[in-house]
C-alpha positions in Angstrom: 91.1 85.1 81.8 89.4 87.6 79.6 86.6 86.8 77.4 87.8 85.7 74.0 87.1 87.9 70.8 87.6 88.0 67.2 91.1 88.9 65.8 89.0 91.8 64.1 87.8 93.1 67.2 91.2 92.9 68.9 92.9 94.7 66.2 90.6 97.4 65.4 89.6 100.0 67.6 85.5 100.4 68.8 83.2 102.4 67.2 83.2 106.0 68.8 80.1 107.5 70.2 79.3 110.9 68.6 78.5 112.8 72.0 80.9 115.2 73.4 81.5 113.1 76.7 83.1 110.2 74.5 85.3 112.5 72.6 86.5 114.1 75.7 86.6 111.3 78.2 87.7 107.4 78.1 85.7 106.8 81.0 82.4 108.7 82.0 80.3 107.9 84.8 77.4 109.7 85.7 75.0 108.8 88.9 76.4 105.3 88.7 74.9 102.9 91.5 75.2 99.1 92.6 73.6 97.3 94.6 73.4 93.5 96.0 70.4 93.3 97.6 69.9 95.9 100.1 73.4 96.6 100.4 74.5 99.7 98.2 77.9 98.9 97.4 78.3 102.2 94.5 75.9 104.8 95.4 74.8 107.6 92.7 78.6 108.4 92.2 79.8 110.3 89.1 83.6 111.0 87.2 85.2 111.6 84.0 88.5 110.5 83.2 90.2 111.9 80.3 92.6 109.7 78.1 96.5 109.6 79.3 95.5 110.5 82.8 96.3 108.5 86.2 93.4 108.4 88.3 92.9 107.0 91.7 90.4 105.5 93.6 90.9 105.7 97.6 88.9 104.4 100.2 88.6 102.1 103.1 87.9 98.2 102.6 84.1 98.1 101.5 83.8 101.4 100.1 83.0 100.4 96.9 86.4 100.9 94.7 86.8 97.1 93.5 83.1 97.2 92.4 83.6 100.5 90.4 86.6 98.9 89.1 84.5 95.5 88.2 81.6 97.7 86.4 84.6 99.8 84.2 85.9 96.1 83.2 82.4 95.0 82.1 82.5 92.2 84.5 79.6 93.5 86.6 76.6 95.3 85.4 75.6 98.3 86.9 72.2 98.6 88.8 71.2 102.2 87.7 73.5 105.3 85.8 75.5 105.8 83.2 78.7 104.2 82.4 80.6 104.6 78.9 84.2 103.6 78.4 85.7 104.8 75.0 82.6 105.9 74.2 80.7 102.5 74.3 78.4 100.8 77.3 80.2 98.0 78.9 77.1 96.6 79.5 75.9 96.0 75.8 79.7 96.2 74.4 81.5 94.3 76.9 83.5 92.0 74.3 84.7 95.4 72.6 85.4 97.4 75.5 87.4 94.5 77.3 89.7 94.0 74.0 91.2 97.1 74.6 91.2 97.1 78.7 94.3 96.0 80.5 93.6 94.0 83.9 96.0 93.7 86.9 94.2 91.7 89.5 94.8 92.4 93.4 96.2 88.8 93.8 98.7 87.8 91.0 97.0 85.0 89.0 99.6 83.6 86.5 99.9 80.1 85.9 102.5 78.8 88.0 103.3 75.7 85.6 104.2 77.6 82.6 107.3 79.2 82.0 107.3 83.1 81.7 107.3 84.1 78.4 104.4 81.2 77.8 102.5 83.3 80.4 102.3 86.0 77.7 101.8 83.9 75.1 98.9 81.9 76.6 97.3 85.0 77.7 97.5 86.6 74.4 95.8 83.8 72.5 92.8 84.7 74.6 92.4 87.7 72.6 92.5 86.0 69.0 96.5 87.5 68.4 98.4 85.8 65.9 101.8 84.0 67.2 103.2 86.5 64.4 102.3 89.5 66.7 102.6 87.6 70.1 106.1 86.4 69.8 108.0 89.9 69.6 105.6 91.5 71.9 106.3 89.3 74.3 110.0 89.9 74.4 109.3 93.8 74.1 107.0 93.4 77.3 109.7 91.1 79.4 112.3 93.7 78.6 109.8 96.5 79.8 109.5 94.5 83.0 113.3 93.9 83.5 112.2 90.0 83.1 114.0 89.1 79.8 116.7 87.1 81.9 113.8 85.0 83.5 112.0 84.5 80.1 112.7 80.4 80.5 112.1 80.3 84.2 109.0 78.8 85.7 106.6 81.5 87.4 107.0 79.9 91.1 110.4 80.5 91.1 110.2 84.3 90.4 110.1 86.9 93.3 106.9 88.5 94.7 107.8 91.8 92.7 109.0 90.0 89.6 105.4 88.4 89.5 103.8 91.6 89.8 106.0 93.1 86.9 105.0 89.7 84.6 101.1 90.5 85.5 101.5 93.8 84.5 103.5 92.8 81.5 100.7 90.3 80.9 98.0 92.8 81.1 99.8 94.7 78.3 99.9 92.3 76.0 96.7 93.5 73.8 98.2 97.0 73.8 95.7 98.4 76.0 94.2 102.1 75.9 93.4 101.5 79.4 94.8 99.8 82.1 92.7 98.9 85.2 95.0 98.3 88.7 93.6 97.0 91.9 96.3 97.8 94.5 99.5 96.7 92.1 102.0 97.1 95.1 100.6 95.5 98.0 103.0 93.1 100.0 105.8 94.5 97.8 108.9 95.5 99.4 110.0 99.4 98.9 112.5 98.6 96.3 110.1 96.4 94.0 107.2 99.2 94.8 109.8 102.0 93.2 110.7 99.6 90.0 107.0 99.4 89.7 106.2 103.1 89.9 108.6 103.4 87.3 107.0 101.2 84.6 103.6 102.6 85.3 104.9 106.4 85.0 106.7 104.9 81.3 103.2 103.8 80.6 101.3 107.0 80.9 104.2 108.7 79.4 103.0 106.4 76.6 99.5 107.7 76.6 97.9 104.7 78.6 95.0 106.1 80.9 95.7 104.6 84.1 93.0 103.4 86.8 93.8 102.5 90.1 93.0 101.5 93.4 96.0 101.7 96.4 96.0 101.9 100.1 98.9 103.6 99.8 98.9 107.2 99.9 102.5 108.0 98.9 101.4 105.7 96.0 98.5 108.0 95.4 100.6 111.1 95.8 103.4 109.6 93.2 101.5 108.3 90.6 97.6 109.9 90.6 97.0 113.0 88.5 93.7 113.1 90.0 91.6 110.8 92.3 88.5 110.5 94.4 88.3 109.5 98.1 85.2 107.1 98.2 83.7 106.1 101.5 80.6 104.0 101.8 79.7 104.3 98.3 79.7 107.7 97.9 82.5 110.1 96.8 83.9 112.4 99.3 86.3 114.5 97.5 87.8 115.0 94.3 91.2 116.6 92.9 94.6 116.2 92.6 97.0 115.3 95.4 97.8 118.6 95.7 94.9 120.3 95.6 93.2 117.7 97.9 96.0 118.2 100.8 95.4 122.4 100.5 91.8 122.0 100.7 91.4 119.5 103.7 94.6 119.6 105.8 97.2 122.5 106.2 100.9 123.1 104.9 102.4 121.4 107.5 101.7 118.6 110.8 103.6 119.0 114.0 103.3 115.6 115.6 103.6 115.5 119.4 104.0 112.7 122.1 103.2 113.0 125.8 103.1 109.7 126.7 99.9 107.7 126.6 98.3 108.8 129.9 98.7 112.2 129.3 98.2 112.4 125.3 94.2 112.2 126.2 94.0 115.0 128.4 96.5 117.4 127.1 94.4 118.9 124.3 92.8 121.3 126.4 96.1 122.9 127.1 96.9 123.2 123.4 93.8 125.1 122.5 94.7 128.1 119.9 97.7 126.4 118.4 97.5 125.9 114.9 94.6 125.5 112.9 92.8 122.0 114.0 94.0 119.5 117.0 93.5 115.7 116.9 94.1 113.7 119.8 95.2 110.0 119.2 96.0 107.3 121.7 99.7 107.5 121.1 100.3 111.2 120.0 99.0 114.7 119.5 98.6 116.2 115.9 98.5 120.1 115.5 97.7 121.1 111.8 99.6 124.4 111.2 100.7 126.7 108.2 104.2 126.3 110.2 104.8 123.5 112.2 107.9 125.3 113.6 106.3 128.1 115.0 103.2 126.0 116.3 106.5 123.9 118.2 107.6 127.4 119.5 104.0 127.8 120.8 104.0 124.5 122.8 107.3 125.3 124.3 105.9 128.9 125.3 102.9 127.3 127.2 105.5 125.1 129.3 104.5 121.8 127.6 107.4 119.5 127.0 106.5 116.7 125.0 108.8 113.3 124.7 109.3 113.8 121.3 108.2 116.3 118.5 108.1 116.0 114.8 107.5 118.6 112.1 106.6 117.1 109.0 104.6 118.8 105.5 100.7 117.3 105.5 100.2 114.2 103.2 97.3 112.5 101.7 97.0 110.2 104.7 96.2 113.0 106.4 93.1 114.0 103.7 92.1 110.3 103.6 91.6 110.0 107.5 90.2 113.0 107.8 87.6 112.2 105.1 87.0 108.5 106.2 87.7 108.4 109.7 90.4 106.4 111.9 88.2 103.6 112.8 88.7 100.3 111.2 86.4 99.0 108.7 85.9 95.1 108.7 
């Protein structure tokens, strides 16, 4: 639960820093680092997030994404560097900062014993918000989350997608200026994911700044205006999804399967086709501006794959090129 703050703090905006960065950005990190003993979790990263942007943190497990989110949320102090949230240092002004943050954790932590609407009311009281505000606000958020007909239901009777929508609704009870979302749609089916995407897009239209981590590259492409790719605590790349694809990949990718025995040896016969070739155990990837033209070149060399597929390059191609394909425990 969030730290209890007074009604005055919850209902007023925190004092603003007069610096240029504070006026221009709601989040500013400069040379931010976090260590745990000899382990470097976040290693000298810098980024800025303007108000109303959807900003993503992508990276494999252990890359430092969640640690960065905890520092932004004011629940973990940085080891070195500078960090301001709405012009305030979260290490020095934690309650004031958290009063204007909404947090959607990776795992739902709803009160299973309470009814759906009561989860919102009780959570709002931790911000010192009066019931005269909370009652209509809870109804408004239930409508936003498409849960009005479940208001009197017990939480444990909800589906996974409904619980996720309720967790997001709960995070909005204090009308946050910044919403922190840690893998918001993990474990949900495609229909539930798309409903959540729509809800988050509506929040962005209302001017809420979204900070999210995700393992779904299509989700990052759909939701993020800009993102950073983090690996081993360092920023590997930064930009919009489209600009990162242009910079680190080609317009199209040709996927070929020759069979597991031949995939590993076929690479030498494909040299010169496309801009880059990547050989995987189950397929060969040819990165090219024109995938169909690359496929014609493959056929012209007398090579006949079992299957072939031409697709557009995606953020996943960028992510795997920057962070590698080996599993991280």
